[in-house]
BAFI-3210 file (N, C-alpha, C; in Angstrom, 3 decimals, decimal comma, padded with zeros to 6 digits):
// residues 125
n [1|2|3|4|5|6|7|8|9|10|11|12|13|14|15|16|17|18|19|20|21|22|23|24|25|26|27|28|29|30|31|32|33|34|35|36|37|38|39|40|41|42|43|44|45|46|47|48|49|50|51|52|53|54|55|56|57|58|59|60|61|62|63|64|65|66|67|68|69|70|71|72|73|74|75|76|77|78|79|80|81|82|83|84|85|86|87|88|89|90|91|92|93|94|95|96|97|98|99|100|101|102|103|104|105|106|107|108|109|110|111|112|113|114|115|116|117|118|119|120|121|122|123|124|125]
n.u [-004,957|-003,557|-002,129|-002,868|-005,459|-007,105|-006,530|-007,103|-009,698|-009,384|-011,372|-012,290|-010,465|-009,745|-011,796|-011,055|-008,620|-008,203|-009,264|-007,594|-005,254|-005,596|-005,996|-003,305|-002,056|-003,200|-002,910|-003,997|-002,971|-002,159|-001,902|000,399|002,485|002,628|003,473|005,890|007,456|007,099|007,913|010,416|011,531|011,606|011,076|011,336|012,644|010,740|008,526|006,215|002,900|001,245|-002,194|-003,436|-005,023|-007,183|-009,017|-012,185|-011,541|-009,674|-006,847|-005,234|-002,448|-000,262|001,205|002,733|004,501|004,396|001,806|000,094|-002,273|-002,439|-004,721|-005,534|-007,502|-009,790|-012,117|-014,411|-014,879|-015,861|-018,822|-018,799|-018,651|-019,614|-019,413|-016,634|-015,999|-017,076|-015,528|-013,136|-013,441|-013,561|-011,038|-009,476|-010,161|-008,861|-006,450|-004,944|-003,488|-005,304|-004,496|-005,350|-005,375|-005,892|-006,220|-005,324|-003,540|-001,708|-000,448|000,150|001,396|003,307|005,781|004,634|003,035|004,719|005,901|004,166|003,476|005,793|006,136|004,035|004,734|007,102|006,330|005,065|006,386]
n.v [060,719|062,573|065,636|067,823|066,900|068,260|070,850|074,101|074,919|077,001|078,992|079,276|080,085|082,747|084,101|083,341|084,279|087,046|087,064|085,441|086,880|088,850|087,814|086,780|089,156|090,426|088,691|086,676|087,392|084,915|083,286|084,777|084,237|081,443|081,233|082,573|080,488|078,327|079,050|079,161|076,738|075,414|073,489|070,432|070,577|071,038|072,617|075,174|076,673|079,716|080,509|079,043|077,716|075,245|073,047|074,223|075,552|077,747|077,182|077,775|077,123|075,119|072,044|070,761|068,643|066,962|066,669|068,126|070,167|072,676|074,414|077,135|078,156|080,316|081,883|082,314|079,544|078,044|078,382|077,294|074,626|072,266|072,897|073,292|070,409|069,280|070,521|069,539|066,712|066,641|067,505|065,891|063,662|063,967|062,703|064,169|065,086|066,802|069,268|070,806|073,588|075,534|079,495|080,243|077,900|078,307|080,611|080,304|077,840|077,145|075,247|072,819|072,869|073,121|070,743|068,750|069,239|068,946|066,207|064,757|065,841|064,561|061,946|061,691|062,232]
n.w [-041,673|-044,417|-043,824|-046,228|-046,971|-044,921|-044,503|-044,068|-046,397|-049,728|-050,015|-047,717|-045,938|-047,127|-045,466|-042,615|-042,528|-041,926|-039,376|-037,920|-038,024|-036,832|-034,140|-033,747|-033,514|-031,189|-028,901|-025,936|-022,601|-021,404|-023,711|-024,978|-023,033|-023,212|-025,924|-025,956|-025,099|-026,839|-029,276|-031,668|-032,085|-029,158|-027,616|-027,630|-029,974|-031,787|-034,255|-033,893|-034,691|-034,420|-034,069|-035,843|-038,870|-038,964|-041,004|-040,432|-038,294|-036,148|-034,322|-031,025|-030,938|-032,980|-033,821|-036,730|-037,357|-035,155|-034,908|-033,114|-031,073|-029,286|-026,823|-025,511|-022,576|-021,789|-019,467|-020,900|-021,894|-020,254|-020,783|-023,328|-023,399|-024,723|-027,540|-027,475|-027,297|-029,377|-031,440|-030,840|-030,802|-033,796|-034,586|-033,636|-035,088|-037,192|-036,798|-035,156|-031,857|-029,033|-026,644|-023,870|-021,784|-018,803|-018,897|-016,076|-015,535|-017,387|-016,626|-013,877|-013,433|-015,228|-015,518|-015,160|-017,490|-019,619|-019,147|-019,732|-022,486|-023,583|-023,041|-024,683|-027,243|-027,526|-027,536|-029,657|-031,854]
ca.u [-005,227|-002,561|-002,402|-003,413|-006,788|-007,665|-006,232|-008,241|-010,083|-008,732|-012,650|-013,031|-009,576|-010,177|-012,759|-010,353|-007,428|-008,163|-009,344|-006,392|-004,038|-005,852|-005,717|-002,209|-001,461|-003,844|-003,270|-004,326|-001,715|-001,596|-001,200|001,323|003,359|002,867|003,956|007,199|007,986|006,980|008,651|011,715|011,466|012,130|010,139|012,093|013,013|009,422|008,088|004,911|002,417|000,039|-003,522|-003,277|-006,324|-007,252|-010,497|-013,057|-011,472|-008,566|-006,355|-004,200|-000,926|-000,599|002,827|002,396|005,210|004,044|000,426|-000,698|-002,876|-002,641|-005,493|-005,644|-009,178|-010,083|-013,465|-015,573|-014,802|-016,691|-019,881|-018,990|-017,958|-020,300|-018,708|-015,179|-015,794|-017,370|-014,239|-011,993|-013,712|-013,302|-009,614|-008,631|-010,651|-007,707|-005,264|-004,488|-003,824|-005,521|-004,117|-005,997|-004,867|-006,798|-005,136|-004,608|-002,600|-000,687|000,213|000,641|001,775|004,040|006,678|003,968|002,331|005,627|006,252|002,940|003,503|007,144|006,023|003,239|005,677|008,082|005,353|004,449|007,661]
ca.v [061,138|063,447|067,017|068,214|066,647|068,860|071,944|075,052|075,351|078,493|079,968|079,588|080,849|084,051|084,675|083,215|084,637|088,264|086,649|084,765|087,872|089,720|087,067|086,600|090,488|090,387|087,438|087,094|087,382|083,364|082,817|085,290|083,815|080,332|081,378|082,706|079,117|077,491|079,490|079,010|075,089|075,370|072,086|068,887|070,884|071,098|073,916|075,657|077,719|080,327|080,747|078,163|077,268|073,522|072,894|075,353|076,271|078,347|076,814|078,668|076,521|073,582|071,803|069,618|067,665|066,157|066,651|068,504|071,273|073,292|075,306|078,092|078,030|081,490|081,674|081,952|078,203|077,376|078,587|076,798|073,304|071,558|073,395|072,508|068,723|069,029|070,999|068,714|065,482|066,822|067,678|064,370|062,548|063,958|062,281|065,337|065,474|067,895|069,424|071,871|074,278|077,150|080,409|079,891|076,870|078,676|081,732|079,984|076,434|076,895|074,271|071,670|073,043|072,931|069,332|067,932|069,583|068,128|064,530|064,516|066,035|063,408|060,386|061,812|062,632]
ca.w [-042,424|-044,326|-043,793|-047,165|-046,729|-043,897|-044,382|-044,424|-047,999|-050,089|-050,096|-046,320|-045,676|-047,135|-044,469|-041,491|-042,571|-041,293|-037,817|-037,409|-037,973|-035,464|-033,113|-033,576|-032,825|-029,918|-027,989|-024,378|-021,717|-021,226|-024,859|-025,408|-022,476|-023,716|-027,129|-025,828|-024,400|-027,711|-030,394|-032,065|-031,712|-027,856|-027,091|-028,118|-031,309|-032,569|-035,004|-033,387|-035,514|-033,657|-034,401|-037,171|-039,475|-039,467|-041,605|-040,410|-036,924|-035,741|-032,992|-030,480|-031,343|-033,809|-034,509|-037,872|-037,237|-033,901|-034,925|-031,699|-031,034|-027,845|-026,819|-023,892|-022,715|-020,800|-018,680|-022,084|-022,556|-019,315|-021,191|-024,448|-023,422|-025,847|-028,719|-027,609|-027,234|-030,955|-032,145|-030,268|-031,613|-035,394|-034,781|-033,317|-036,218|-038,281|-035,945|-034,101|-030,510|-028,563|-025,370|-023,244|-020,561|-018,614|-018,392|-014,722|-015,586|-018,097|-016,025|-012,740|-013,517|-016,683|-015,496|-015,439|-018,774|-020,325|-019,056|-020,219|-023,846|-023,984|-023,143|-025,592|-028,379|-027,655|-027,841|-031,113|-033,062]
c.u [-003,849|-003,025|-003,045|-004,818|-007,715|-007,306|-007,206|-008,668|-009,777|-010,182|-012,917|-011,616|-009,386|-010,899|-011,724|-009,392|-007,180|-008,553|-008,089|-005,372|-004,450|-005,875|-004,323|-001,492|-002,205|-004,081|-003,398|-002,876|-001,191|-001,186|-000,006|002,683|003,827|003,712|005,435|008,039|007,892|007,815|009,892|012,134|011,948|011,779|010,644|012,485|011,952|008,775|006,356|004,306|001,294|-000,751|-003,365|-004,717|-006,127|-008,280|-011,255|-012,535|-010,136|-007,988|-005,359|-002,673|-001,038|000,825|002,316|003,345|005,066|002,619|-000,348|-001,019|-002,828|-003,557|-005,516|-006,939|-009,200|-011,329|-014,465|-015,724|-015,940|-018,324|-019,795|-018,233|-018,358|-019,722|-017,262|-014,967|-016,152|-015,953|-013,208|-011,982|-013,186|-011,667|-009,017|-009,382|-009,610|-006,453|-004,372|-004,785|-004,234|-005,378|-004,703|-005,505|-005,577|-005,546|-004,755|-003,493|-001,526|000,129|000,837|001,517|002,545|004,942|005,764|003,388|003,470|005,911|005,243|003,225|004,701|006,773|005,200|003,837|006,690|007,544|005,099|005,129|008,262]
c.v [062,388|065,025|067,637|067,929|067,147|069,916|072,702|075,351|076,807|079,324|080,258|080,454|082,306|084,776|084,269|083,923|085,933|087,937|086,468|085,733|088,302|088,899|087,055|087,957|090,933|089,117|087,499|086,685|085,720|082,857|083,505|084,633|082,208|080,365|081,810|081,551|078,249|077,977|079,077|077,398|074,678|074,169|071,183|069,241|070,897|072,291|074,252|076,393|078,346|080,792|080,245|077,636|075,844|073,388|074,256|076,331|076,846|078,035|077,466|078,373|075,185|073,370|070,677|068,318|066,593|066,087|066,880|069,724|071,406|074,256|075,770|078,201|079,585|081,179|081,751|080,397|077,354|077,595|077,922|075,372|072,265|071,868|072,941|071,138|068,574|069,269|069,848|067,127|065,482|066,929|066,463|063,136|062,732|063,523|063,287|065,172|066,837|068,416|070,656|072,524|075,442|077,907|080,675|078,841|077,281|080,028|081,234|078,687|076,256|075,712|073,052|071,852|072,531|071,354|068,560|068,004|068,841|066,504|064,153|064,876|064,576|062,034|060,675|062,015|061,266]
c.w [-042,757|-044,408|-044,858|-047,219|-045,889|-043,797|-044,883|-045,870|-048,098|-049,800|-048,546|-045,500|-045,620|-046,192|-043,057|-041,622|-041,754|-039,609|-037,360|-037,222|-036,917|-034,373|-033,039|-033,155|-031,542|-028,950|-026,628|-023,798|-021,425|-022,656|-025,277|-024,474|-022,820|-024,845|-026,962|-025,361|-025,806|-028,867|-030,621|-031,760|-030,170|-027,127|-027,716|-029,660|-031,856|-032,899|-034,410|-034,525|-034,322|-034,155|-036,140|-037,756|-039,817|-039,929|-041,202|-038,904|-036,975|-034,364|-032,528|-030,915|-031,996|-034,015|-035,573|-037,889|-036,217|-033,897|-033,798|-031,846|-029,618|-027,675|-025,426|-023,802|-021,365|-020,080|-019,618|-022,329|-021,260|-019,619|-022,611|-024,545|-024,296|-027,249|-028,913|-027,872|-028,760|-031,850|-032,189|-031,042|-033,118|-035,464|-034,417|-034,540|-037,309|-037,733|-035,183|-032,727|-029,921|-027,056|-024,954|-021,916|-020,382|-018,819|-017,434|-014,869|-016,349|-017,545|-014,588|-012,619|-014,764|-016,733|-015,710|-016,888|-019,720|-020,499|-019,872|-021,759|-024,430|-023,806|-024,269|-027,152|-028,501|-028,080|-029,152|-032,299|-033,622]
res [m|p|y|h|h|w|k|c|p|p|e|l|w|v|r|l|r|p|l|a|q|e|m|r|c|k|p|t|v|a|e|e|r|l|w|q|q|l|r|n|r|q|i|a|g|c|k|f|r|r|q|h|a|i|e|r|f|i|v|d|f|y|s|a|e|a|r|i|v|i|e|v|d|g|d|i|h|l|q|t|q|e|n|d|a|t|r|q|n|v|l|e|s|f|g|v|a|v|i|r|f|t|n|d|e|v|l|n|e|m|e|g|v|l|k|k|i|t|e|v|v|i|a|r|k]
***
């Protein structure tokens, strides 16, 4: 499905924008470390955005050209697995690949995280 069919509706963006801006200003340690590796087209020349709205969701990282969402899950996600699965199904219905990493993976296994992201980006470009 083309991007313009599932971007955040303007009336919803008015409400989501302040939250997305706050999340950009106050990232988790893991999100900030991963952002330093994703920004400026460092992964296979692919542009990523952080705290990007897709439909009614704000995703941690998104690349429109590779149609990839990257989520960094903290401990709270242990209690929200059902909601996360629903969210992932909706995003995947738009033709977007969703890659999930835990905070621990990002903080302690960055090389493997970047390898996985690079593989998916290359496969989808």
